[in-house]
C-alpha positions in Angstrom: 141.8 -27.9 109.3 140.7 -25.9 112.3 143.2 -27.7 114.4 146.0 -26.7 112.0 144.8 -23.1 112.2 144.6 -23.0 116.0 148.0 -24.7 116.3 149.6 -22.2 113.9 148.1 -19.3 115.9 149.4 -20.5 119.3 152.8 -21.4 117.9 153.2 -18.0 116.3 152.1 -16.1 119.4 154.7 -18.0 121.5 157.5 -17.5 119.0 156.7 -13.8 118.5 156.7 -13.1 122.3 159.9 -15.1 122.7 161.5 -13.2 119.8 160.5 -9.9 121.3 162.0 -10.9 124.6 165.3 -12.1 123.1 165.9 -9.8 120.1 167.4 -6.3 120.3 164.5 -4.1 119.1 165.8 -0.9 117.5 162.7 1.2 118.4 160.3 0.5 121.3 157.9 3.3 120.9 154.2 2.4 120.7 153.7 2.5 116.9 156.9 0.6 116.1 156.2 -1.9 118.9 152.7 -2.6 117.7 153.9 -2.9 114.1 156.7 -5.3 115.2 154.3 -7.6 117.1 151.7 -7.7 114.3 154.2 -8.1 111.5 156.1 -10.8 113.5 152.9 -12.6 114.5 151.2 -12.6 111.0 154.4 -13.6 109.2 155.2 -16.4 111.7 151.5 -17.6 111.6 151.6 -18.0 107.9 154.9 -19.9 108.1 153.6 -22.2 110.9 150.3 -22.8 109.0 152.2 -23.8 105.9 154.5 -26.1 107.8 151.7 -27.8 109.6 149.6 -28.1 106.4 152.5 -29.9 104.7 153.6 -32.2 107.5 150.7 -32.7 109.9 147.4 -32.3 107.9 147.9 -35.4 105.8 147.9 -37.6 108.9 144.8 -35.9 110.2 143.0 -36.5 106.9 144.1 -40.2 107.2 142.6 -40.4 110.7 146.0 -40.9 112.3 145.4 -38.3 115.0 148.0 -39.5 117.6 150.6 -39.8 114.9 149.7 -36.3 113.7 150.0 -35.0 117.3 153.5 -36.5 117.7 154.6 -35.1 114.3 153.2 -31.7 115.1 155.2 -31.6 118.3 158.4 -32.8 116.6 158.1 -30.3 113.8 157.3 -27.4 116.1 160.1 -28.3 118.4 162.6 -28.3 115.5 161.3 -25.0 114.2 161.5 -23.5 117.7 165.1 -24.6 118.2 166.0 -23.0 114.8 164.1 -19.8 115.8 165.8 -19.5 119.2 169.2 -20.1 117.5 168.3 -17.3 115.0 167.3 -15.0 117.9 170.6 -15.5 119.7 172.6 -15.1 116.5 170.8 -11.9 115.5 171.2 -10.6 119.1 175.0 -10.9 118.8 175.8 -10.4 115.1 172.7 -8.5 113.8 172.1 -10.9 110.9 169.8 -13.9 110.7 170.7 -17.6 110.4 171.6 -18.3 106.8 173.0 -21.0 104.6 176.5 -19.5 104.6 176.7 -19.8 108.4 175.3 -23.3 108.4 177.9 -24.3 105.8 180.7 -22.9 108.0 179.4 -24.7 111.0 178.8 -28.0 109.4 181.8 -28.1 107.2 184.3 -25.9 109.0 185.5 -28.5 111.3 184.8 -26.4 114.4 187.4 -23.8 113.4 184.9 -21.1 112.4 182.3 -21.6 115.1 183.6 -23.5 118.2 181.5 -24.4 121.3 182.9 -24.7 124.8 181.7 -27.2 127.3 179.8 -24.4 129.2 178.1 -23.4 126.0 177.0 -27.0 125.3 175.4 -27.2 128.7 173.5 -23.9 128.0 172.4 -25.4 124.6 171.1 -28.5 126.4 169.3 -26.3 128.9 167.7 -24.3 126.1 166.6 -27.5 124.2 165.0 -28.9 127.4 163.0 -25.7 127.9 162.0 -25.8 124.2 161.0 -29.4 124.5 158.7 -28.7 127.4 157.3 -25.5 125.9 156.5 -26.9 122.5 154.8 -29.9 124.0 152.6 -27.6 126.1 151.6 -25.5 123.1 150.7 -28.6 121.0 148.7 -30.2 123.8 146.9 -26.9 124.5 146.0 -26.4 120.8 144.6 -30.0 120.7 142.3 -29.3 123.7 141.2 -25.9 122.4 140.3 -27.4 119.0 138.0 -29.9 120.7 136.0 -27.0 122.3 135.8 -24.7 119.3 133.7 -25.6 116.3 135.4 -25.4 112.9 133.1 -22.6 111.8 134.5 -20.5 114.6 138.0 -20.5 113.2 137.2 -19.2 109.7 137.7 -15.6 110.6 141.2 -16.3 112.0 143.1 -16.8 108.7 141.3 -13.8 107.2 142.5 -11.7 110.1 146.0 -13.0 109.7 146.1 -12.3 106.0 144.7 -8.8 106.4 147.2 -8.1 109.2 150.0 -9.4 107.0 149.0 -7.2 104.1 148.6 -4.1 106.3 152.0 -4.6 107.8 153.5 -4.9 104.4 151.9 -1.7 103.3 153.0 0.0 106.5 156.6 -1.1 105.9 156.5 0.2 102.3 155.1 3.6 103.3 157.5 4.0 106.2 160.4 3.0 104.0 159.4 5.4 101.3 158.8 8.3 103.7 162.0 7.5 105.7 160.2 6.6 109.0 163.1 4.6 110.3 161.5 3.8 113.7 159.0 1.5 111.8 160.8 -0.1 108.9 164.0 -0.7 111.0 162.0 -3.0 113.3 161.3 -5.2 110.3 165.0 -6.2 110.2 164.7 -8.2 113.4 162.0 -10.5 112.0 163.4 -13.7 110.4 162.1 -14.9 107.0 160.3 -11.6 106.6 160.6 -9.9 103.2 158.1 -7.0 103.2 157.2 -4.6 100.4 159.4 -1.6 99.8 157.7 0.3 96.9 161.0 2.2 96.4 160.1 3.3 92.9 156.7 4.7 94.0 158.4 6.8 96.7 161.5 7.6 94.8 161.0 11.4 95.2 160.7 11.1 98.9 163.8 8.9 99.3 166.2 11.9 99.5 167.8 10.9 96.2 169.0 7.5 97.3 170.9 6.1 94.3 169.5 3.0 92.6 171.8 0.1 91.8 174.2 0.9 94.6 175.1 -2.8 94.7 176.6 -4.3 91.5 174.6 -7.2 90.0 177.6 -9.5 89.6 177.3 -9.8 85.8 180.2 -9.4 83.4 183.6 -11.0 82.7 186.5 -10.4 85.1 189.1 -7.9 83.7 191.7 -8.2 86.4 194.4 -7.0 86.2 193.4 -4.4 83.6 196.7 -5.0 81.8 199.2 -7.9 82.1 201.8 -7.3 84.8 205.1 -5.7 83.7 208.3 -5.8 85.7 211.4 -3.7 85.9 214.6 -5.5 84.8 216.4 -4.6 88.0 215.1 -5.9 91.3 214.3 -3.0 93.6 216.9 -2.9 96.4 219.1 -5.4 94.5 217.6 -8.6 95.8 214.2 -10.1 96.6 213.5 -10.4 100.4 211.5 -13.1 102.0 208.0 -11.9 102.8 206.3 -13.3 105.9 202.8 -12.2 106.7 201.8 -13.1 110.3 198.1 -12.4 110.7 196.1 -12.9 113.9 192.4 -13.5 113.3 190.3 -10.9 115.2 193.1 -8.8 116.6 191.8 -5.2 117.2 194.1 -2.2 117.1 193.7 -1.1 120.8 195.0 -4.5 122.0 198.4 -3.5 120.8 199.7 -1.8 124.0 202.5 -2.3 126.5 200.2 -4.1 129.0 198.3 -6.5 126.8 200.9 -7.4 124.1 204.2 -6.0 125.4 206.4 -7.9 122.9 204.5 -6.8 119.8 204.2 -3.3 121.2 208.0 -3.1 121.5 208.4 -4.5 118.0 206.0 -1.8 116.7 208.1 0.9 118.4 211.3 -0.3 116.8 209.9 -0.9 113.3 207.1 0.6 111.1 203.8 1.1 113.0 200.7 2.2 111.2 198.3 3.3 113.9 195.2 4.1 111.7 195.0 0.9 109.7 191.5 -0.2 108.5 190.4 -3.6 107.2 188.5 -3.9 103.9 186.0 -6.2 105.7 184.6 -7.0 109.2 184.9 -10.7 108.6 187.7 -13.1 107.6 186.6 -13.7 104.0 186.6 -10.0 103.0 189.4 -9.0 105.3 191.8 -11.5 103.6 190.3 -11.0 100.1 190.8 -7.3 100.1 194.4 -7.8 101.4 195.6 -10.0 98.6 193.5 -8.7 95.7 193.4 -5.0 96.5 189.8 -5.0 95.5 186.5 -4.7 97.5 184.7 -7.8 98.8 182.0 -7.3 96.1 184.4 -9.1 93.8 184.6 -12.3 95.9 182.0 -14.3 94.1 183.3 -13.4 90.7 186.9 -14.4 91.6 185.6 -17.6 93.3 183.4 -18.7 90.4 186.2 -18.1 87.9 189.0 -19.4 90.2 191.1 -16.3 89.6 194.1 -16.0 91.8 195.1 -12.9 93.7 197.4 -10.4 91.9 199.7 -10.6 94.9 200.4 -14.3 94.6 200.6 -14.1 90.8 203.3 -11.5 91.1 205.2 -13.5 93.7 205.1 -16.5 91.4 206.3 -14.5 88.5 209.3 -13.4 90.6 210.1 -17.0 91.5 209.0 -17.1 95.2 208.5 -20.3 97.0 204.9 -19.9 98.4 202.8 -21.5 101.0 200.2 -20.8 103.7 200.2 -21.9 107.3 196.8 -21.4 108.9 195.3 -22.8 112.1 191.9 -22.9 110.4 191.1 -24.5 107.1 192.1 -22.7 103.9 189.0 -24.0 102.1 186.4 -22.4 104.4 186.3 -19.6 103.1 187.7 -20.9 99.8 191.1 -19.2 99.8 192.5 -22.3 98.1 190.3 -21.5 95.1 190.8 -17.7 95.1 193.8 -16.2 96.8 196.1 -19.2 96.2 194.2 -20.8 93.3 197.4 -21.6 91.3 199.7 -22.6 94.1 200.7 -26.2 93.9 200.9 -28.3 97.1 199.2 -25.6 99.1 198.9 -26.5 102.8 195.2 -26.3 103.4 194.6 -27.4 107.0 196.2 -28.0 110.4 195.8 -30.9 112.8 195.0 -31.0 116.5 192.2 -31.5 119.0 191.7 -27.8 119.7 192.2 -24.5 117.9 195.3 -23.9 120.0 196.8 -27.2 118.9 196.0 -26.5 115.3 197.7 -23.1 115.5 200.8 -24.7 117.0 200.8 -27.2 114.1 200.7 -24.3 111.7 203.6 -22.6 113.5 205.7 -25.9 113.5 205.2 -26.3 109.7 206.1 -22.6 109.1 209.3 -23.1 111.1 210.1 -26.1 108.9 209.4 -24.0 105.9 212.0 -21.5 107.1 214.5 -24.2 107.8 214.6 -25.3 104.2 217.0 -22.4 103.5 215.7 -22.4 99.9 217.8 -20.6 97.2 214.5 -19.0 96.1 213.0 -16.2 98.2 210.1 -17.3 100.4 206.6 -16.0 100.9 204.5 -17.4 103.8 201.1 -16.4 105.0 200.7 -17.5 108.7 197.2 -17.1 109.9 196.6 -17.9 113.6 193.0 -18.6 114.8 193.3 -18.8 118.6 192.2 -15.3 119.3 189.2 -15.8 117.0 188.0 -18.7 119.1 189.0 -17.1 122.4 190.3 -20.3 123.8 192.5 -20.8 126.9 193.9 -24.3 127.5 196.1 -26.0 130.2 198.2 -23.7 132.2 196.9 -20.7 130.4 193.8 -21.0 132.5 195.8 -20.8 135.7 197.8 -17.7 134.8 195.2 -15.1 133.6 196.4 -11.6 133.5 192.9 -10.2 133.4 190.1 -11.5 135.8 187.4 -13.5 134.1 185.5 -16.8 135.0 185.6 -17.8 131.3 188.1 -20.0 129.6 185.9 -20.2 126.5 183.1 -18.0 125.4 179.5 -18.8 126.2 177.5 -16.8 123.7 174.2 -17.9 125.1 174.9 -16.0 128.3 175.1 -12.7 126.5 172.1 -10.4 127.0 171.3 -6.8 127.7 172.6 -7.1 131.3 175.8 -9.0 130.5 179.1 -7.7 131.9 181.2 -7.1 128.8 184.4 -7.4 130.8 183.8 -11.1 131.3 184.2 -11.6 127.6 186.6 -8.8 126.9 189.0 -9.9 129.6 189.0 -13.5 128.1 189.9 -11.9 124.8 192.7 -9.9 126.3 194.1 -13.0 128.1 194.2 -14.9 124.8 195.9 -12.0 123.1 198.5 -11.9 125.9 199.2 -15.6 125.4 199.5 -15.0 121.6 202.0 -12.2 122.3 204.4 -14.8 123.8 203.8 -17.1 120.8 204.6 -14.2 118.4 207.8 -13.5 120.4 208.8 -17.2 120.0 208.1 -17.1 116.3 210.1 -13.9 115.6 213.0 -15.1 117.8 213.0 -18.3 115.6 213.2 -16.2 112.5 216.1 -14.2 114.0 218.0 -17.3 115.1 217.6 -18.7 111.5 219.5 -15.7 110.2 216.4 -14.6 108.1 215.6 -11.5 110.0 217.8 -9.1 108.0 216.5 -10.3 104.7 212.8 -10.6 105.5 209.9 -8.2 105.4 207.6 -9.3 108.2 204.0 -8.0 108.3 201.9 -8.4 111.4 198.2 -7.5 111.2 194.7 -9.0 111.3 191.8 -9.7 109.0 189.3 -7.8 111.2 188.7 -6.7 114.8 186.4 -7.9 117.4 183.7 -6.0 119.3 182.6 -6.4 123.0 179.6 -4.1 123.2 182.1 -1.1 122.8 179.3 1.2 121.7 176.6 0.1 124.1 174.4 -1.3 121.4 174.8 -5.0 122.2 177.2 -6.0 119.4 179.7 -8.7 120.1 182.2 -10.4 117.7 182.4 -9.2 114.1 180.7 -9.2 110.7 177.9 -7.1 112.2 178.9 -3.4 111.9 181.7 -1.2 110.6 182.8 0.7 113.8 186.4 0.9 114.8 186.0 -2.1 117.1 185.4 -4.4 114.1 187.6 -2.8 111.3 190.4 -0.9 113.1 193.3 -3.3 113.2 197.1 -3.1 113.9 199.7 -3.0 111.2 203.3 -3.5 112.2 206.0 -4.1 109.5 209.6 -5.1 110.0 211.3 -3.8 106.8 215.1 -4.0 106.6 216.6 -0.8 105.3 213.6 1.4 106.4 213.9 3.7 109.5 211.6 2.9 112.3 208.6 5.3 112.3 205.1 5.6 113.6 202.6 6.6 110.9 199.3 8.3 111.9 197.6 8.6 108.5 194.8 6.3 107.4 195.9 3.1 105.6 193.8 0.2 104.5 194.2 -3.5 103.6 193.9 -2.5 99.9 197.2 -0.7 100.3 199.3 -3.9 100.6 199.3 -4.7 96.9 199.9 -1.0 96.1 203.0 -1.2 98.3 204.6 -4.6 97.8 204.1 -5.0 94.0 205.9 -1.8 92.9 208.3 -1.4 95.8 209.4 -5.0 96.4 208.5 -7.0 93.3 209.2 -4.3 90.7 205.8 -4.2 89.0 205.8 -1.2 86.7 202.1 -1.1 85.9 200.0 1.8 87.2 198.6 0.6 90.5 195.0 1.2 89.2 195.5 -1.8 87.0 195.1 -4.1 90.0 194.1 -2.3 93.1 192.1 0.6 94.6 194.8 1.1 97.3 197.7 3.4 97.7 201.2 2.8 99.1 201.3 2.5 102.9 203.8 5.4 102.8 201.5 7.7 100.8 200.0 10.1 103.4 197.5 11.7 101.1 193.8 11.0 101.9 192.3 7.7 100.5 189.9 8.3 97.6 187.2 6.1 99.2 187.4 3.8 102.2 185.2 0.7 101.5 184.6 -2.1 104.0 182.2 -5.0 103.6 180.6 -7.9 105.4 179.0 -11.0 104.0 175.8 -9.1 103.5 176.5 -5.4 102.9 179.0 -2.7 102.0 180.0 0.4 103.8 181.7 3.7 102.9 183.7 4.8 106.0 183.6 8.6 106.4 185.3 10.7 109.1 182.1 11.3 111.2 179.6 8.7 109.9 179.2 5.5 107.9 177.1 4.9 104.7 175.7 1.4 104.5 174.4 -0.1 101.3 172.9 -3.5 100.4 170.5 -4.9 97.9 167.7 -5.5 100.4 167.6 -2.4 102.7 169.1 0.1 100.2 171.1 2.9 101.8 171.3 3.8 105.5 173.5 6.3 107.4 175.0 5.4 110.8 176.9 7.5 113.3 180.4 6.3 114.2 179.0 4.3 117.1 176.6 2.7 114.7 173.4 4.3 116.1 170.9 5.6 113.6 171.8 9.0 112.0 169.4 11.7 111.0 171.8 12.9 108.4 170.6 13.3 104.8 172.8 12.2 101.9 174.9 15.1 100.6 176.1 15.7 97.1 179.5 14.4 98.2 177.8 11.2 99.6 176.1 10.6 96.3 179.4 11.0 94.4 180.9 8.5 96.8 178.1 6.0 96.2 178.5 6.5 92.4 182.3 6.1 92.8 181.8 2.9 94.7 179.5 1.5 92.0 182.2 2.5 89.4 184.8 0.6 91.4 182.5 -2.4 91.6 182.5 -2.5 87.8 186.0 -1.3 87.0 187.6 -4.7 86.9 184.7 -6.3 85.0 184.2 -6.3 81.2 180.5 -5.8 80.5 179.2 -6.7 77.1 
């Protein structure tokens, strides 16, 4: 048993030091740093001890020491690879490796998480280093165990358990008293679920509301009343509706230098410059768009296979409906939510690369247009190239912005990384996509569909490139403008071109199209929390969400809430804020909880 203890100690020391070197530590003062090391070490030591006890100890007991040594090395090597992967993921996205991400990677067909050749070489290099390092640790522990008597290791597990308990108590006290420099460091430790004692310290928690995240119980009540329609079609006829969405397109990319065609289109149509997404990731960005409800409703709608109100209204009005996405429509499960009742839904594209799959989606969309159906058409075109940041063929030879990258290498990102390498790759891909959008819109014009079609161009979320100097890249990690401020350009026949500067959100799509185009006469509160795009009055509450947490977006700060860490306040650049919750903030949190329950019938 003493060999298992020594091995677990050495393994945990190595992984803790490696984590500290790779992870972005929120607070590096003496007390938070000591707490982080001891909490990380004791938590990891217990995990390593348990793993070795279950996988290695039985072979030691059976006298198969060489077999036990090989298994110990193999298990530690696998665990270390998972740990290093988690460190890198957290460093970029600020969340730990989880089953949802593994599912997307394993079953997403490479559309969600794509690796370039350079990145694969980096992964091989990391694995080689892990192989050598883990072998060294296991061999060292075997030698040390031969020199130390079993009685000499008894105090070690006692020390680890005491340290683990003290760290839990420290976390609970710091959380209760609001000492962010200590408890925030806990977030970087994977598989660590320390005590909070929130009820014990309720008075000291500045009135943080309990139950700020809905439990998910109850029966869906959506829409609140069956849809009703006016007898007369608004405008006299039903226009085609084409939604062209670019995955990951941030608002500031829409400029005359980067996307000149779309910029010119925006100038000559309807351009909403302050448009915010209801999510910082694809699932919630698209969900909020079609349902008009926060991402907190996703699991309910998925479990009950309830279709979006937008698609239901389109079906009621006789539209021919389909989707043309470069990525798969079943990861996330839009085929079981947004388009749940659409027959013969196109759910995937074909091609060897993301670029080829996008082109396959565009070809099928053009064929859809060519049908010249007597029924009005609705199409959702969702292009994935910018999400993957992929340049292929001649695109690599004609870069508008200098960068050595043709694909991203996330393993190269660290504190000293030059953000322009990645950001310029992104801008190059956006520039390529601008020409693709021009070709697509020219095709619609040449098909004589332009004057009878509402065409909406936007994105599901943005994409960050360390814009705020805190090491964030990509999306689904914070709620700053880089990740949720997206473009919205609408070609709407009969409406005068105009640039709008009031805040709009993805929730507003349903509140705009259902009454104004489809003739829905219900009060919009029956099916959405949004307002019409053209309503310039302030939004009641701006809610955005990720896979793990929700945010209330305020003018000067952001309120974050989730079921694990409770409520936090961030500045607009996502640094920690010293603000205290005001009475207005508490009302907003209560209003959010009310919204989370409005479209649910609770027994």
